[in-house]
Every structure is written in C-alpha cells, then in structure tokens.
N, C-alpha and C positions, 0 to 999 in steps of 0.2 A: 712727360713725366720727370720729376727730378727726386733723386734720392740724396740724402745727406749721410755722412758716415759718422755723425755726432761730434765732430770736432767744431762745427759751427762755422764761423767767418774766419777760420784759419787762412784761407786762400786770400781773402781780402786783407787780412792783417799782413801776410807775407808780401803781398804786391804794394802795401803802402810803406813798407820799410825799405829805405833807399841806402844802399852802400855807402860808406864814407868816400868822399872823393879825394883823389891824390893831389897833393900840393907840389907846386914846383920846388925844386930843391933849395933855392935861395929863401923862399918863405918857411919851408921846413926848418931849415938852419935858424932863421931868425926867431922861430918860435920855440926851438929847443934852448937857444941862448936866452930868451926872455924868461923861459921857466927856470932854468939854472939860477938867473939872477933872483927871481922870486923866491925859489927855495933858500939861497944862501941869506936874504934878508930876513926870513922869519926863523925864530928860534924852535929847536925840537919839541918844546912844551906846547907851542902853538899849532903844531902840525897834528892832523888827525886823519885816519883813514876812513874813507866813506865811499858808499857805492849808491849809484842811481840806476834803477831799472825802469825801463818805459813800460806803460801797459802792455804794449805789443810784445815785449820780451817776456813779461810775465804770463801772457796768454800762451806763447809759444812752449814756454817751459812747463806750463800745466798741461798742454795738449801732449808733449813729449813724455810726461811721468808715467802714463801707463796706457793700457788698451781700453777703448771705449765699447768694444764687443761684448755683448751679454752671450757667453758661451753656452750657457744653460739653454737660453732661448733658440739661439742657432742650432744646437743639437736636437732639440724637440721638433724645430722646423724640417731639419733634414730627415729625421725618422719619419715624420708624417708624409713628407714628399716621397721617400723610399718605399713605404708601404702603400702609398697610393691614397691615403686618406685626407690629404690636404687639398681643401677645396677653396677656390677663388671664386667670388661672387662677380658673376659677369656683369651684373649692373653697377657694381662699384667700379669696376675697370673701365667700363664704358663712360661712366659718369666723370672719372678722373681725366679720360683721354680727352673728353669734350672740353673740360674745364681748362686743360693745358693748351688746347688749341684755340681757346678764347682769350687767353692772356696775352 
C-alpha cells in the first residue's frame, strides 16, 4: 500500500534538481573578469533586472506555501476512531493488499 501526502511528485522534483558544481579558481576568476567587461560595455539604460525560475523551483515554492492537510477531515477521523465508530471495510483492505502485491 502506498500513501501520499498530497505534495505529489515533490520527491522526484527534488531528486532531479542538481546543485551547482564548483568551478576551479582560475575559471571562476575568468568568468568574473568576463562579466565585469560585459557590464562596462553596456550602458545603464540597456541593463535590466530579470529573474528566471525553473518549473521545479515553482513547484517547490508552491509546496512550501502552505499545508495540504485538511484538518477538519483529520479531526473527524480522529473522533470516529476514538469513539469506536470508524469502520474499515475488510474487503477493501484485502483488495488493495492483493493489488499492491500484484504490481
């Protein structure tokens, strides 16, 4: 049996996001010098700030915005379990166990 917490493919997204690799000091210095030369070549009127977010970053930001737990449903289930009125269909459980074994 598998359960999800509603975030969906967050684990797959996180595993597909790779951290930036470190550059040797000589390459880093060269890229800094090249960017300085590029900045001095353009006028301030031509420069503009912009941001690009990947779809993975957007999904992570959306997942971190709030909780996906429906507290009213959780509370109702907790009360039903505590009072002993929560019933689980044994045929549903058995069917799902068999389905999970066959996959």
